[in-house]
N, C-alpha and C positions, 0 to 999 in steps of 0.2 A: 688364868689364860690356859684355854684348850689349846695344845700343841698342833692338834689336828687342822685347827683353823689357820695356822701361820707355816703351812708345810712348805712354801717356797722358802721363807726366810729360814727354817731349819735347814732345808737343803742347802743352801747358800753355805752356812755357818758349818755344817758336816763336811762337805765335800770340797768347799771352796779351797781349802789347803792343800788337797791331796791332787785332784786332777790336773790343776794347772802345771804339775811337777812332770807330767807325761807328753811326750814330743807331741802328739795330736793335739795339745792343748796349748802348743806355743805359737807366738805370734809377734811379728815385728811391725805391724800396722799402727803408725803413729797416729792414725786419725781414729782408734780406738777412743771413745770418750772416756772411759773409764780405766782404761791400762796407761795411757799415757795423754792425758788432756793437758797438760802444759799449763796448767794454772797453777804456777808458783805462788807463794805468800807475796814475792814481790811484784810479780805481774797483778794480783789483787791491788796490793798496794799502788802501784802506778796507775792503775784505772781509776781507784778511788780518789786520789789526788788530781787527776784530771777533771773528775766530776766536780770536785770542790772549787777548783779554779773556773770551772765555768759556771758554777753557782754563785761564785763571788762577783765575776764578770757582769753577771745580770744585776746583783743586788747592789753592788757598788754603783753601777751607773743609774740604777734607781734612785739612789740617794743623793748623787750628783745632779740629776737632771730633772728629776720629777717629785721627789718629796718636798712637800707634804701631801701632794695630790695622789689620786688613787692608783693612776698605771704609767708605766714609763712607755713612751713612742720612740721606739731605737732607732728607728732610720731617720727621725727629724730631731732626734736627741732632747726633746721636751717631756713634760708631764701633760697627761692628760687626765679628766674627771668626767663627771656628768656633761651631756651635751644640752646646755641650758637653752641653747636656741631651737633646739627640737626634742620636745618631751616624746614625741613618739618613737624615739630612736632606741628602743629597747635592748638592742644589742649592748649598747653603752649604758645605759640608765639601769637597767637591770643590775648590774655589777657596781657601777661606781654611785658612790652615795656621798661623796666629798669628805671621806672619813679616812684618808690614808690607808685604802685598802691593801695595798701590797704589803706595807711595813706590818700590818696586823697578820695578814695572812702567813707570813713567813717565821713568825716569830718562834715557833717550836723546831723550825728549821734548824736555829744555833742549836739547840739540844741535841739533834743528830748529828750535827758537824762539830759536836764538842768544842763548841765556841762561847765560853761563859761571858768573856767580856763583850762580845757581840749581842748576845743575850741581854745583858745589862743595860747597853746603850739603847737598843730597841723598846726595852720596856719603859726606860725614862722618856725616850721620844714621844711613846703612845701617850704616857700620862701627861707629858708636857703639851701636846699637840692635839689630840683627838678629842673631839666632841660629838655628839650626836643631835643635838638641836638644831638640824639643818632642814632646809625646805627643800627635800629631794625625796624621789618616789622608788625607791629601788625594790627588787625582787623579795619578798620574804625569804624564799629558800635559799636564795644566793648569799643574801646577808647574814643568814644564820649560820651557813655552812663556812662562809670566809671570815667572817669579821667574829661574830658570837663565839664560833669553834676557836677561833684564834687567841681571843681574850682568855677564855676558858682554859685551855692547855696553857697558855703562859701563865696564868695565875697558879695552876697547880704545881707547876715547876717552880717559881718564884717563891712560894708560901712552904713548900716541902723541905723541913729542916733535915731530912735523912738523905738527900741526894745533893751534889755538886752544885746545882743550879739556884739552890736557895740563896735569896737577897736579903741580908739582913735588916736592911732599911725599909723592905717592901712592906706596906700596912694595907694591902688587899685593894689597890686602886683598879687593878685591871678587872677585878669582880664587881666592882662599883660599878665602872663601865658597862660591864657585861649586864647587869642588873637594869641599869639604864636603857640600854639598847633592847633587853627582853620586853621592857614595859612599853616601849616604843612600838614594838611589833605586835604586842598581845589585842589591839583593835581590830587587828586582821581577821581575829578569830571569833569575831561576833557576828556567826551566821547560825541560822536555825539549825543546821547540820554540824555544825562544829569544824567544818572543813575550810580553812583559811581563804581569805581572797588572796590572789598572786601577790599583789603589789600593795604598799603601804606608805603613807607620807609619813616621814619620821617626826615632823613638827606638827602636823595637822590629822593625822589617822587616815583612815579610808575615805579618799575623797569621792565626791558625787559623781556618779556615772560609771564608777570603776567596773571593769569586765568581772563577771562571776565565773568565768572560765577558768579552770586551773588545772594542772596536770597532775597524776598521782606521786609522781617523785617529789614534785615542789611542795605539794600540801601534806603527803604522808611521811616525808624524810625528816623531821625535825625532833623526834625523840631523844637522839644522843645529846644534842645542845641543849636543849630546853629540859631534857630530865636532869642532867648534871647541873646546870643553873639552879633548878629546885632544890636539889640534894645539898648544893654548896651555900646556898642563901638561906634555906627553910621556908621559901616564899614557894607554896606548891601551885600557884596558879600556873606556871609555865609547863610543868609536867602533865598537869591536868588538861591543858588544852592541846598538847601534841597528842597525849594518848588519845583524846577523843576526836581529833583530826585522824589519827593512822586508823582506829577502829571504825570512824565514820566512813572510811573508804574501804576497808576490807569486809565490813558488813554488807557492803553492796556488791561484793564479788558475784560472778555468774554462778549458774549451776554446776558448771565443771570446775570451778574454783578459780578463775581467773580474774584479774582487776584489769580494767581498760585504762586508756593513755590519758584522756581527758574528762573530765567531771566539773558539772555546775555547783558550785558552792552553796548556792542558794537553795537548790531543791534537791540536790543530791544525784540528779540523773546523769548519765553516762552520755557523752556528746560524740556525735560521728566523727570519724570513723571508730566503731568500738572496737579497736584492735588492741591485742595484749602481746607484750614481748619482753626481752629484758634489755632493752636499749633505751634511747632518749624519752623521756616521760614517765617511766616506769622504773628503771633500773635500780634508784637507791632506796625505793620502798622495801624490796628484798633484803637489801643490805643492812638496813636499819632494823629491820625485824630481829635478823640473826645477831647482830651486833650488840643491840640492846639487852638481848637475853644474855649475851657473854658478859657484858658490865654489870648488869643488876641481877641477873640470876632469875629473873620473871618468866615462868614457864609458859605463860599466856603467849610470849611473844616466839619462842621456840615452837608452840604450836603452829602459830601463825606460818613461820618459815618452812615447817614440815611440809604442811598442805600447799603453800603456795610453791615449794619446791618440786612436789609431786606433781602438780599441775603443769608446771613449766615442762619438766622432763617428759610428761605426757603428750603433750599438744604443741608445744613451741619446739621442741628438739626436732629435727630431719629424722626421718625414718632409719637413715645410716649412722645417726648418733653424732654427727658434727656440727653443722650450722644450726643456730636457734633463730627462728625467723618470726615476724609478726604474724598473728592468727586471728581469728575473729574470736572475742572472748566469750561469746553465747555458743558457739559450735566447735570452736578448735580448727576450723579449716584456715588453711593459708591465706592470709590477706595479701602479704606483699613479699617478693623475692629478695627485698633490699635489707641489708644489716648496716648499723652505722657503728661508728669508731667507739662510743659509749660502751657499747654492749662487749668491749675487750676487758672490763672488767670482771665479767662472770667468771673466768677461771680461777681469780683469786677468790672470789668469794665460794666456788666451789671447795677448794682448797681449804679455806676455813671452816667449812662444813663438814669436810672428811672426804669428800668426793674426789680425789686426786686423779683416777683415772680418767674420768669424763674432762677434767680441767685441761689435762695434757692435751687432749683431742681438739678441743676448741682454740687453745692458745697456739697450737701448731698453724690453724688456719690463718690466725691474724700475724703470726711471723711470717709465713709465705706472702702475706698481703705488704707486710712491711719490707720485705726483700725485695719485691717487686717495684715499690714505689719510693724506698728510702725515707719512709715515714707512713703512716696510716690514714688513708683517706677517708674523710667523714663519712661517705655513704658508698657502699659495694652492691652491686648486683649479683646475686649468686646464681643467677639465671643465666644471664648473659657473660658472667665471669669478666664485668668490667666496673670500674669507679665511675660513678656518677656524679660525685662531689668530690673534687681534688684538693680541698683544704685540708691542711695540718697544722692547728693553732699550739701544737707543743703538748696535746693532751696527755695526761698521766696512765691512762687505764692499762694499756698495753705493757707498759713498765712495769705497773703495780702488781699485776698478775704473774710477770716473770719473777719478781721479787718473791712471792708467796710460792711459786712453784720451786725456785731454788731452795727456799727454806724447807720446803716438804721433801724434796728429793735429793738435795745437794748434788745434783748432776751438772758438771761443768758445761753442758750444752746451754744452761740459761745464763751463764756466765759469758759465753760466746754472744747470745742473743743482746745481751747487756752491752758488750763490747762495741757491737755493730750499732746500736742503738745511739751509743756515745759519739762513735765516729760521725753518723749521720747528723746529729744535733750540732756537733762542733763546725762540722763544713757547712751546712746548709743555713741553720738558724744563728750563728754567732756574727754579730756585726759589730763595728767599733763601738757602739753606744748601748750594747746590751745583747739581748736575746729575741730575735724576731719569729712570729709565726709565718708558715708558709700558707701563701693564698693560693698558690696552684703547683702541686708536686711534680708536673709533668714540665714547667718551664723554670722551675726554683722561683717565681715571682714571689715576692716578701710583702708582708703585712706590716705597717707601720704600728705594731701592738704586742707588748708582752704581758699575756694574761697572768694574773698572780700565780694562777696553779703551775705555771713552768717552775717556780721556786718552792711554793709550799709543797708540790706532789711530784711532779716529773722528776726533778733532780734530786728531790728526798729520796724517793725509792732507788734511784739508781745509784746513790751513794750507800744506800742501805745494803743494796745487791753486792758491792764489792767489798764493803766494811765488815769484814769476817767477825771482828771482834767487837763491834758495835753493842753497847750496851742494851739497845733494844731489841736486838735479835737474841738475846739471851735472857730476856726478861719474859718468866713465865707466870706474871700476874694477869688479871683478868682486863688488862688494857685493851683498847681497840684504836684503831686509826679509822677517822671519820671518812665521809666520801669526800672531803678535801684534805684529807691526810692528816688530820690533826691527832694529836696524841690525847685521848681522855681515859681516865681512870676514876673508879670510886674507892676511898677506904672503906673498910668494914663498918665504921659508924655512920656512913653516907648511904650504907645499902639498905634498903627496907627490907624487913621480914616479909617472907614469901606468904602471901595468904592461902595458898592451896596445901591441902594435905596429903596430896599425891605422893606416892611412892615414885622416887626417880632413879633411873639409872643412866649412867653416863651415855651421851651422846655418841653413836658411832662415829668413830675416827680411826679407821685401819692404818696400820703402818705400811708406808711405801714399799712395794717390792721391785726391784730393777727387772726389767724387761727379759724374758726368755722366750726364744723363738719357738715356736711350736711345730712339730712335724718334721724338724731337721735336725742335725747333730746337736745333741744336749749340751754338748761342752760350750758351744757359742754363747749361750746367755750369761755364762759366769761375769762376763765383762761388759756386757752390751747395755748402753743406756738409751736416752730417749731417742736419739738418732737412727738407731737400730729397730725401732718400733714401726710395726706397718703404718701407724698413724703420719709418719714422714711422708713417704710416698703418695699416701692416697689423699692427705690435705694439699699437697702440691698439686695434685691432678685436679682438685676441686677448684682451685684458683687459676689454672693454666699454666702453672709454673714450670721452669725447666732445672732439671738437677744440676747442683755444682759437681767440680771434681772430687771434692771431699765426700760429698754424699753417695757419689759413685763407687768410691773405694769402700764403701759400706755393703754394696750389693753383694749378694751371694752369687759365685760362679755357677751355681746349677738353676739359678733362677727361682724367684720364689715371689708370691704374691699373695694377698689376704684379701678376700672379699668381707667388709665390714659385718659383723652379725651384732645385732642390738637386741637384747631382751626387752620386753615392754616393761617400762619402770613401774607402774600400776596398771591394775584391771580391776573391773568389778565383775561379780557375778553373784547367781541366786543359788543358794546352797539346797541340795537335794541329798537324803540320805541313800538312794539307789540309783543315783546318777543319770536319771531321767529329769527332764525339763518340769520345773515346777512354778506356779504363779509366785509373784511375791507376796509376802505378808508385809502389807504397808503400816500395821500396827501392831508389832507382836507384844503379847501380854507378858507380865513379869512371870508367870508360868513357865513363859517360852524363853525368854532373853530377860535377863535380870542383872542390875549392876551390882558387884559386892564390894566390899572395902578396897581391893586392889586390883579392881577389873571387872570383869562381865562373867557371868555362866550361862551357858547355852543348854537348855535341857531339851530342845527340840530344833534341829537345826533346818529341818526344811522350809522353804520360802524367805529365809533371812538373807537379804541382800549384803555382801561382804565386799570390802575394797582391801585390796592387799597392796603393799608396796616393796619395792626393792629395797634390802638393806644397802646401805653404803659400804659395810665392809664385807659385801659380798658372800655371805653366810648362808643369805636365804632371803625369806620374806618375812614381814610383819602384817599382821592385821590391824588396819587403821580405822575401818568403820564398819560397825554392825547395825543395820538399818538405821535409825536416826540416831545412833550413839556414836560419838568419835572416840576411838581407842588411842590413848596417848602413850608416851615413853615412859616405861614403869608398869604399865597395865598388864595383865594377865588375861588371857580369854581362856576360860576353863569349858571344856566339852564335856557333856555329862549326858549324851544320846546314844543308847546303844545300838540304834538302828543305823549307824555308819558302818556297823560291821555286818550287815545282813544284806543279801541281793534282793532282786524283785521277788515277789512271790513269798518272802520269808524265807527262802532257800539260803543257807550259808556259803559264801563263795570262798574258797580255801584262800586265794591271793589276798582276800580283804581280810580274812581272819589271822592270816600270819601278819599282815601289815598291824594289826593292832596288838599282837602278842611279841613281836620282836623288834629292837632297834632299827631305825631307818639307815643309820650310820655307824660305822666303827672307826677307830684309830688303829692303823697297821703300824707296827714298829719295825723298822728296817735297821738290820745290824749286819756286821760281817766278821767272820772268824777265820782265823789261819788253818788252814787244812793240812798245813806241813808238806806241800807239794813241792817235789824237787824242783825248784825253778831255777833258771839261769842266773849267775850272779848280775847279769844286766838287768833282769827283771826285779831282783831284790834291791837293786841300787835305785830304782824310782821311788822307794818306799812302799809300806803296805796301804791297801784301801782301808780306810777308817771312814767306816759310815755309823751313824747312830741318830737316826731321824725317825719322825713319826708322820705319817700321812692320813687323810680321811679317805674312807672307801664307803660307797653304799652297798647294803646288803641286799641279796635276791631274797624274794619272799618263797622260795621254794629250794629244797636240799636242806643241808645241816646248816648249824651256824659255827663259823670258823673257831669262833672261842671254845665250842662244846667238843669240835673236833680236836684241837691241840691238848685239852685238857684229857680227853680219853686217851691219846697217845702217849701223854706224859705219864698216865698213870699206868700204862700197859707196861711201859719202859723202866718204871720202877724210879723215875728220873723226875728232877725240879725242872726240867727244861720245857721251854713252851715256845720253841722256835722250830720252824720247818725250813728246808734249802728251797730256793726259788730256781727254776730252770726256764727258758724261753727256747722252744724247738723251732728254728728258723725254717724249717722244712714244712712246719705244720703251724705257720705263725698265726692263724684264726682258729686253730682248733677244731676244724669241722670235718676232719677226717681220722682215721685211725693212726695213733702214733706209733712209730716203729720200735721205739724203745718202751721201756717201761719206767716208771719214775714212783717207786713205792714211798709213800709216806713224805710226799714232796708236793709243792705248789707249781702249777704251770703257768705262764703268762702269756696271754692270747690277745689277738686285736678283735675288736669289735666288728662284726659283719658277715656277709655270706650265708651263715646259718644261725639258728636261734641261740638264745642264752642257753636254753635246755639241753640242745644238742652238744653245745660245747663242754658242760658239765658231765654229760654221758660219756663223750670220749675220753675225757680226763680222768673219770671212774674207771673206763675200760683199761686205762694204761696205770691202774694201782695208784693214781695221784688222790691225795685227799681233799685238794681245793683247787680254784682255777681263780686266776686274777685277770679282768676283762678290761683292757684299755679303750676308754670311749673315745670316739672320734669328735668329741666335743668336749666343752668344760663344765658343761650343766650335767649334775648328776642325776640318774633316774633309779630307781628301785626296779631290777628285773622281775618280771613275774611271768606266770605260765597258766593255760587254761587246765581245769581238773582233769579233763580226758586226756591232755596230752602227758601230764603227770602221771596218770595210771598208766599208759602206756610204756613209760620211760622204765618202768619198774622201780628197783630199790635205790633210791640216791640220797638216804637218810644218812650216810658216811661221808658224803662229799659236798663241800661248800663253793658258793661262787659269789664274789665281790667285785664289784666295778669301781674303777678309779679314773678321774677326769684325764684328759689326753695330756695335759702339761705334766702331771705326775708321771703317767706312762711313759712319756718320752725320757724323762729324767731316770726313771727305773729302769728301762732298756739300756741306757747309757752307763749306768752303774753296772749291770750284768755283763755288758760288753768288756768295761774296764777290769772286772773280776776275771772274766775268761781270758783276757789277754795276759794278765798277771799270773794266773794259773795258782796260786798260792792262798786264795782267799774265796771263801762260799759266801754269798749274799742269803740271809734268811730272813723270815718274817715271822712275827707273832702278833697275836691281839695285843693292843696296848692297855694296860689295866693302870688306872689311878690309883695313887697311893690311898691306904686306908682313911687317912686324915681328910682325904677329900671326896671320898665316895658319899653319895645321896642316900638318905634314909629312906626305907620304904614308904609308898605312898599310902597315907591313911584313907579309909573310905568315909568320905565327906557324908554329910547330911545336906541333901540338895536344898539350897536356900529357896524360899520363895519371896521373901522380903528383901527389898533392896539394900537395908540396912543389915542383913545377916552377915556375918562374918565367919560361919562355918569353914570356909575355905582356907582360913588362917593356917599358914605354916606349911601349906603344901608346895613342894618344890621338885617337880617330877621331870625327868628326862623325856619323858614320851609326849611327843608333839603331833599335831595333825600335818599332814602332807596332802596337798592338792596338786595333781598332774605332776608329781615328782619334785613340787617346790617345796621345801621345810618352811612352816610357819612358826618361826621361833618364839613368838609369844603367845603361843597355845600350850595348853596342858591337856591331855586325856585323862579323865577321870573314870573312864570305863574299860 
């Protein structure tokens, strides 16, 4: 791990024990979510038990009034199944198949609730009562996720001898039922495209005249259940059918990488309107791509997820980075302003993929909608800021994302969200005979239906949120929760060997870092959680909400707001060595661009269309496509074109030459030492300033290199020290004018702006400083450069260095300097960070440029020299020149 890439966490660890002791860091604000959240173990336990009681209220009433029928009608206290009198009633008949739907769907909820006796009774009831030889025509997708998934999850727990839900008398009856159901669903896949019909009769197969229109989610989200069924039974027909359907859809994606909402299963053509997004009709297609990779390790599904996520982030995500709206799948243009409640699952999937920051933003929007309506309306118009469909059938997606975000951040804000959800469900949905959906959130008109997902998902996720010690919350295996909340996992013997020989490095999954408010007193961020992010204010404004008193308590008395700034997640361009426009080379030869054993090598970059994608860990970008080649995780792009360091006309440009020979970034080691200052007893009682952290800075393409400066000074002093004192002249905060004092052998800290980087370096040089740290006005780092003519006019700057740090680093740095100044007994110092000898990398060998795609002459290269484009580091590149 590179310390520089986790600077915020390092700063938290280093100064978190010191700064809060100072008076300026004290607070009595009980609303602060990390200092005094109020979520004791007893409070969590109480919320958990209330959730348990609500779950059993729904389940017990189902067993009393509805079983063995499919669903409970909680207002009429009866059971209901298929609408035999009206086959066109797909709202009921797509789900109800006359197979005790709710009991099967909730089977693994007993595992989460730690109710072994309830689990055993349910298994016996299913074995004794459920048969699939029924003349009903349910939806393939709903039957797969609710029934097949429930049976498979129940079988996994009932048959596993290494956990407490193993049933000694069990002989695989649930798996037998699952296999029988799977065979009855297979006829739906008998199409030329492999894309299944949406519905199938469980007794007679596909009925004559069956519609050929199906949705992407329904046809493409079957691999978890079908793949697991194949692995457990050894019958590979199911996995093959689900994969054929999945890739039958993915291979028909548009040129910009989006899949549509509905497709014709017979001819594979997308049907109007050709809209794409993350909501109903598409949602679980993306979910199953990522989760099947997690379960099986098959990299092809990770590739689909990576490409699909990049397309969604590029086109569906709004320009401010918050709403994800339906767009035209071919152009990326906005199709509708509406979003649906199903898309509230997306933040949870983002957490699972590692993108916690974007998950927090979107979840905050749905949280504000929930606050406004005491539930989540089915459809919301983001343009007019009104709900257009006010039903809430107790859907789980928002609670699911809340659970994922709490597990990722441990921020008690999400427990508060869960507590509010629990209160609203109890007061609005609990009726004497069970739990009812809400037909109209405005009037609380209730619906006489308890959908099975209310117990299999909604309350399951809510229970997991409050049950800190639940075994599932501490399970680090490759299990997944399906789109219906069923727990599926594969043992090692059931995982197929990967057919790819591609080298693989871990998918990006950065650690969550609590929020630090930028541009204000750096002490604040030490205990601020999600509530103190700018996301809260902005998300509330987007839905037209009003702040609560507790939210107002977190406002800054000085006033503060932040306009969202969102970097483009991905973009494409055509490379050119001299920076000029070049025509695209539509078919680069192997002499120009060639595959090698661990990636690709480029001998001539001019004309190659390149796509780069923002990394989830915020360290930079990765090349994802070169011409017609896809660059995958684990691939390296080797650049072997010397032309990238020459300007137009063949004349060398100084800044470009420097960029090719010096590191683009470096780590700065910040420490403090006692200067034996005669401080007062009060100052000493506060404790010494203890700082020992590493931060990342970008280097200037002119002047000296900081490491060389420090080495030269250390040699002159005949000392082994490599540290320089840091000062901030508040009278010359931007370093654009002459300094009144001199700072020999020191480093000056200045803000960006008013004058050029070169001018800041010159003024520092004239004050006898040896380096200057410039605090950027944003968090995106660049490498400062200067024209050759200006460098000639500047005179000798070979003994003075300049580096640039991100704004969030600079804010903390200034705070540390202020604390050191207040104490008076300590000096903050900086030195270049050097890796231990055991971790340093070997010199780069000079490779033989491969012209054969199978050539492996680049084997063993591991160079830290990477290509930068517009200040963005392309981390999966290596410069060979």
